[in-house]
Structure formats: C-alpha cells, structure tokens
N, CA, C and O of each residue as an XYZ file, in Angstrom:
432
protein
N     176.983   -142.309     10.362
C     175.981   -141.385     11.272
C     174.616   -142.185     10.724
O     174.416   -142.776      9.662
N     173.719   -141.948     11.944
C     172.558   -142.769     11.693
C     171.393   -141.866     12.109
O     171.553   -141.158     13.103
N     170.214   -141.825     11.425
C     168.861   -140.977     11.366
C     167.297   -141.677     11.515
O     166.882   -142.534     10.735
N     166.710   -141.269     12.391
C     165.321   -141.726     12.056
C     164.463   -141.055     11.790
O     164.563   -140.099     12.561
N     163.294   -140.859     10.913
C     162.406   -139.515     10.490
C     161.114   -141.065     10.849
O     161.229   -142.264     10.599
N     160.096   -140.343     11.450
C     158.598   -140.646     11.281
C     157.713   -139.926     10.581
O     158.028   -138.765     10.321
N     156.653   -140.346     10.204
C     155.550   -139.973      9.641
C     154.246   -140.309     10.187
O     153.896   -141.452     10.477
N     153.492   -139.178     10.323
C     151.980   -139.495     10.916
C     151.486   -139.820      9.458
O     152.212   -139.666      8.476
N     150.068   -140.325      9.391
C     149.378   -140.684      8.424
C     147.929   -140.819      9.019
O     147.651   -141.045     10.196
N     147.104   -140.645      8.020
C     145.947   -140.574      8.199
C     145.099   -142.051      8.818
O     145.539   -143.143      8.457
N     144.039   -142.000      9.631
C     143.303   -143.310      9.538
C     142.536   -143.606      8.875
O     141.506   -142.969      8.655
N     143.043   -145.294      8.094
C     142.948   -146.301      8.931
C     144.628   -146.629      8.705
O     144.844   -147.833      8.843
N     145.647   -145.969      8.445
C     146.964   -146.348      8.191
C     147.885   -146.135      9.635
O     147.719   -145.079     10.246
N     148.720   -147.009     10.093
C     149.742   -146.720     10.937
C     150.595   -145.797     10.434
O     150.827   -145.550      9.251
N     151.201   -145.132     11.748
C     152.267   -144.249     11.298
C     153.594   -145.112     10.700
O     153.835   -146.307     10.873
N     154.257   -144.265     10.054
C     155.484   -145.281      9.575
C     156.868   -144.552     10.210
O     156.923   -143.451     10.758
N     157.991   -145.523      9.962
C     159.092   -144.478     10.689
C     160.282   -145.269      9.557
O     160.066   -146.417      9.169
N     161.324   -144.616      9.183
C     162.657   -144.612      8.106
C     163.646   -144.639      9.103
O     163.806   -143.578      9.707
N     164.495   -145.791      9.490
C     165.517   -145.595      9.744
C     166.974   -145.730      8.643
O     167.378   -146.772      8.127
N     167.543   -144.408      8.501
C     168.949   -144.239      7.726
C     170.089   -144.469      8.366
O     170.229   -144.273      9.573
N     171.168   -144.993      7.439
C     172.772   -144.543      7.131
C     172.643   -143.362      6.155
O     171.956   -143.065      5.177
N     173.757   -142.765      6.983
C     174.009   -141.436      6.093
C     175.556   -141.162      6.339
O     176.380   -141.317      7.241
N     175.483   -140.542      4.703
C     177.478   -140.527      4.635
C     177.666   -139.213      4.129
O     177.078   -138.831      3.117
N     178.637   -138.328      4.926
C     178.686   -137.334      4.299
C     179.754   -136.961      3.579
O     180.804   -137.163      4.189
N     179.916   -136.376      2.248
C     181.217   -135.883      1.450
C     180.933   -134.354      1.286
O     179.982   -133.617      1.025
N     182.404   -134.265      1.608
C     182.883   -132.462      1.666
C     183.782   -132.162      0.985
O     184.867   -132.664      1.276
N     183.726   -131.423      0.051
C     184.919   -130.889     -1.204
C     184.844   -129.796     -0.835
O     184.285   -129.380      0.180
N     185.710   -128.917     -2.064
C     185.609   -127.354     -1.888
C     184.536   -126.551     -2.123
O     184.577   -125.429     -1.618
N     183.424   -126.909     -2.878
C     182.434   -126.177     -3.130
C     181.438   -126.795     -2.782
O     180.433   -126.085     -2.759
N     181.221   -128.267     -2.378
C     179.965   -128.946     -2.083
C     179.885   -129.904     -0.990
O     180.798   -130.697     -0.759
N     178.775   -129.844     -0.292
C     178.258   -130.955      0.905
C     177.416   -131.744      0.492
O     176.299   -131.254      0.326
N     177.584   -133.191      0.177
C     176.446   -134.084     -0.488
C     176.353   -135.520      0.741
O     177.160   -136.447      0.658
N     175.429   -135.490      1.652
C     174.551   -135.758      2.250
C     173.916   -137.309      1.654
O     172.753   -137.187      1.270
N     174.269   -138.197      1.568
C     173.521   -139.113      0.940
C     172.905   -140.604      2.217
O     173.702   -141.210      2.933
N     172.008   -140.770      2.202
C     171.314   -141.745      2.934
C     170.949   -143.079      1.862
O     170.836   -142.958      0.642
N     170.773   -144.577      2.761
C     170.675   -145.487      2.569
C     169.630   -146.034      3.714
O     169.602   -145.644      4.881
N     168.665   -147.152      3.041
C     168.095   -147.700      4.635
C     168.576   -148.121      5.231
O     169.628   -148.500      4.718
N     168.473   -148.444      6.492
C     169.133   -149.132      7.677
C     167.867   -149.564      8.766
O     167.913   -149.172      9.932
N     166.999   -150.215      8.377
C     165.711   -150.859      9.136
C     166.705   -151.861      9.956
O     166.054   -152.051     10.984
N     167.409   -152.298     10.032
C     167.759   -153.151     11.113
C     168.778   -152.508     12.394
O     169.143   -153.029     13.448
N     169.047   -151.195     11.826
C     169.775   -150.585     12.989
C     169.590   -150.637     14.384
O     170.458   -150.918     15.209
N     167.991   -150.247     14.684
C     167.517   -149.849     15.670
C     166.330   -151.068     16.196
O     166.481   -152.076     15.506
N     165.849   -151.139     16.636
C     164.478   -151.912     16.999
C     163.462   -151.415     16.722
O     163.348   -150.203     16.905
N     162.426   -152.134     16.212
C     160.904   -151.657     15.372
C     160.331   -151.124     17.145
O     160.353   -151.618     18.272
N     159.941   -150.070     16.612
C     158.942   -149.496     17.788
C     157.665   -149.657     17.137
O     157.385   -149.117     16.067
N     156.734   -150.561     17.931
C     155.378   -151.307     17.452
C     154.368   -150.115     17.492
O     153.207   -150.524     17.518
N     154.447   -149.209     17.501
C     153.706   -147.912     17.310
C     154.035   -147.366     15.707
O     153.476   -146.394     15.198
N     154.913   -148.087     15.138
C     155.015   -147.465     13.208
C     155.208   -148.861     12.488
O     155.605   -149.924     12.965
N     154.879   -148.603     11.419
C     155.503   -149.758     10.221
C     156.859   -149.374      9.733
O     156.888   -148.555      8.814
N     157.866   -149.783     10.149
C     159.357   -149.199      9.602
C     159.286   -149.715      7.801
O     158.910   -150.772      7.294
N     159.730   -148.668      7.297
C     159.884   -148.445      5.896
C     161.117   -149.181      5.834
O     162.031   -148.997      6.639
N     161.167   -150.217      4.658
C     162.446   -150.903      4.217
C     163.261   -150.788      3.287
O     164.274   -151.452      3.067
N     162.624   -149.547      2.467
C     163.059   -149.343      0.706
C     163.207   -148.115      1.008
O     162.131   -147.518      1.050
N     164.473   -147.241      1.328
C     164.510   -145.600      0.827
C     166.180   -145.205      0.777
O     167.209   -145.623      1.309
N     165.877   -144.367      0.013
C     167.515   -143.824     -0.196
C     167.350   -142.261     -1.063
O     166.395   -141.677     -1.576
N     168.595   -142.009     -0.932
C     168.388   -140.466     -1.119
C     169.669   -139.947     -1.061
O     170.691   -140.623     -0.942
N     169.600   -138.547     -1.158
C     170.633   -137.509     -1.033
C     169.939   -135.849     -0.851
O     168.788   -135.596     -1.206
N     170.891   -134.799     -0.229
C     171.180   -133.694     -0.010
C     172.230   -132.969     -0.763
O     173.338   -132.893     -0.233
N     172.125   -132.667     -1.409
C     173.380   -131.723     -2.138
C     173.166   -129.963     -1.800
O     172.084   -129.377     -1.834
N     174.109   -129.531     -1.573
C     174.671   -128.342     -0.817
C     175.908   -127.600     -1.456
O     177.017   -127.766     -0.948
N     175.738   -126.746     -2.612
C     176.451   -126.384     -3.370
C     176.823   -124.725     -3.312
O     176.016   -123.891     -3.722
N     177.841   -124.442     -2.881
C     178.498   -123.215     -3.406
C     178.155   -122.789     -4.650
O     178.292   -123.490     -5.653
N     177.558   -121.285     -4.651
C     177.249   -120.551     -6.439
C     177.961   -119.150     -6.111
O     178.308   -118.395     -7.020
N     178.178   -118.820     -4.610
C     178.997   -117.204     -4.813
C     178.988   -117.083     -2.859
O     178.417   -117.694     -1.956
N     179.898   -116.021     -2.943
C     180.428   -115.903     -1.979
C     179.193   -116.152     -0.714
O     179.616   -116.835      0.219
N     177.781   -115.698     -0.582
C     177.078   -115.748      0.778
C     175.729   -116.550     -0.322
O     174.598   -116.066     -0.307
N     176.017   -117.631     -1.103
C     174.618   -118.349     -1.453
C     175.073   -119.652     -1.807
O     176.241   -120.036     -1.874
N     174.119   -120.234     -2.006
C     174.061   -121.781     -2.256
C     172.771   -122.192     -2.978
O     171.783   -121.457     -2.954
N     172.782   -123.295     -3.580
C     171.931   -123.927     -4.180
C     171.653   -125.604     -3.391
O     172.558   -126.405     -3.156
N     170.321   -125.800     -3.123
C     170.439   -126.809     -2.613
C     169.335   -128.197     -3.472
O     168.254   -128.202     -4.060
N     170.441   -129.288     -3.078
C     169.279   -130.196     -4.417
C     168.875   -131.712     -3.356
O     169.681   -132.531     -2.914
N     167.513   -131.687     -3.198
C     167.547   -132.964     -2.692
C     166.684   -134.019     -3.902
O     166.043   -133.779     -4.925
N     167.028   -135.153     -3.230
C     166.643   -136.518     -3.940
C     165.705   -137.501     -3.118
O     166.051   -137.111     -2.003
N     165.058   -138.186     -2.937
C     164.958   -139.407     -2.445
C     163.769   -140.217     -2.714
O     162.722   -139.600     -2.910
N     163.754   -141.449     -2.755
C     162.875   -142.524     -3.117
C     162.718   -143.558     -1.763
O     163.552   -143.936     -0.940
N     161.542   -143.782     -1.888
C     160.709   -144.312     -0.700
C     159.377   -145.387     -0.724
O     158.282   -145.009     -1.138
N     159.612   -146.749     -0.234
C     158.183   -147.233     -0.645
C     157.964   -147.091      0.579
O     158.840   -146.988      1.437
N     156.366   -147.066      0.826
C     155.911   -146.747      2.162
C     154.785   -147.500      3.028
O     154.033   -147.082      3.909
N     154.983   -149.009      2.334
C     154.943   -150.007      3.137
C     153.390   -150.008      3.307
O     152.987   -149.932      4.468
N     152.305   -150.097      2.136
C     151.161   -150.722      1.956
C     150.302   -149.168      2.296
O     149.259   -149.258      2.943
N     150.790   -147.734      1.826
C     150.146   -146.483      1.742
C     150.003   -146.419      0.063
O     150.950   -146.748     -0.651
N     148.865   -146.012     -0.425
C     148.833   -145.437     -2.044
C     149.842   -144.759     -2.000
O     150.171   -144.112     -1.006
N     150.527   -144.809     -3.147
C     151.654   -143.524     -3.510
C     151.168   -142.401     -3.396
O     151.840   -141.774     -2.577
N     150.253   -141.742     -3.832
C     149.398   -140.279     -4.067
C     149.386   -140.102     -3.038
O     149.909   -138.988     -2.994
N     149.012   -140.560     -1.342
C     148.584   -140.411     -0.541
C     150.420   -140.295      0.237
O     150.724   -139.356      0.972
N     151.270   -141.262     -0.075
C     152.393   -140.921      0.477
C     153.014   -139.844     -0.260
O     153.937   -139.424      0.438
N     152.948   -139.266     -1.234
C     153.898   -138.199     -1.917
C     153.294   -137.220     -1.149
O     154.130   -136.475     -0.638
N     151.811   -136.870     -0.804
C     151.600   -136.025     -0.053
C     152.324   -135.460      1.095
O     152.521   -134.272      1.348
N     152.763   -136.716      1.878
C     153.273   -136.192      3.056
C     155.547   -136.385      2.557
O     156.610   -136.186      3.145
N     155.186   -136.761      1.483
C     156.913   -136.645      0.960
C     157.223   -135.382      0.549
O     157.837   -134.775      1.427
N     157.109   -134.993     -0.065
C     156.562   -133.566     -0.389
C     157.330   -132.322      0.856
O     158.272   -131.532      0.928
N     156.376   -132.743      1.533
C     156.525   -131.437      2.813
C     157.704   -131.581      3.335
O     158.388   -130.620      3.686
N     158.092   -132.895      3.450
C     159.353   -132.896      4.438
C     160.278   -132.064      4.341
O     160.621   -131.379      5.305
N     160.949   -131.968      2.934
C     162.345   -131.423      2.444
C     161.786   -129.708      2.512
O     162.483   -128.729      2.776
N     160.570   -129.734      2.241
C     160.003   -127.768      2.563
C     160.368   -127.649      3.856
O     161.373   -126.980      4.096
N     159.584   -128.308      5.021
C     159.762   -127.986      5.857
C     161.333   -128.181      6.852
O     161.659   -127.609      7.893
N     161.846   -128.903      6.281
C     163.483   -129.102      6.630
C     164.250   -128.177      5.804
O     165.448   -127.978      6.005
N     163.708   -127.715      5.053
C     164.668   -126.629      4.730
C     164.611   -124.995      5.136
O     165.524   -124.168      5.141
N     162.953   -124.825      5.529
C     162.342   -123.956      6.326
C     163.127   -123.924      7.569
O     163.827   -122.966      7.897
N     162.976   -125.085      8.297
C     163.884   -125.204      9.526
C     165.213   -124.383      9.459
O     165.544   -123.350     10.042
N     166.069   -125.422      8.279
C     167.499   -125.141      7.978
C     167.413   -123.297      8.407
O     167.674   -122.649      9.420
N     166.924   -122.974      7.075
C     166.952   -121.061      6.955
C     166.775   -120.353      8.436
O     167.371   -119.284      8.566
N     166.059   -120.809      9.506
C     165.406   -120.203     10.445
C     166.966   -120.571     11.341
O     167.336   -119.844     12.264
N     167.513   -121.413     11.031
C     168.588   -121.646     12.225
C     169.600   -120.733     11.676
O     170.137   -119.870     12.372
N     169.895   -120.939     10.284
C     171.124   -119.876      9.513
C     170.830   -118.507     10.032
O     171.873   -118.050     10.501
N     169.812   -117.641     10.144
C     169.185   -116.835      9.843
C     169.150   -116.019     11.607
O     168.989   -114.884     12.055
N     169.394   -117.345     12.131
C     169.293   -117.323     13.823
C     167.885   -116.716     14.564
O     167.761   -115.768     15.340
N     167.073   -117.471     14.114
C     165.412   -117.358     14.655
C     164.960   -118.464     15.272
O     163.806   -118.506     15.698
C-alpha cells in the first residue's frame, strides 16, 4: 500500500511532500507498519518539493485485554529546510495522528 503526506512550512520555504510504500506485518500481539520512501510512485505536484529520504515504522503492541502501547520512529531529510525547523513539524505529526486515532477508537 502507498501513502502521501504533505507538510506546510513557513515563508520563505516551499511546502514538502513525502510518498511512502507501507508494509503491514501482523502477529498475535503486534501490528507493525513500516514505511520507506517511494518518491517516484506518483508524479510530483509542482506546489511541493518532494522529500526523497524517509523511512520509519509504527508498532502497536497489545499489553493487556484492553490496552496497548504504540511506538513510532522515523527518519526524514527535509530537502533544504534546517533540521531544527523541520523537527518542530515532524514531532507534531505523530502526536496529531495519535489524537485522531484515539478519537476514532472512542467514536468521537
């Protein structure tokens, strides 16, 4: 499966996007979704700079009947944006993703 993620950056930087190839592995107590860059999978949108270095994973591990832990790790090169600035945006992504996932699970 494939996915795309877009990120907005402040002026004077152009917005970035990343295209991922994702693989899901399921075991009895764990779901691992790993991803690698697939920059050439879809054509470039001229409104974005395509990031060509990215990889990581999301790991969901069952820890009890009604509980689990979630681990995420990623590495991205933001194509010309200083690392300190990119990290501000990269750290927000997983936090927002988890808040949205929790809301869906809770039916909100």
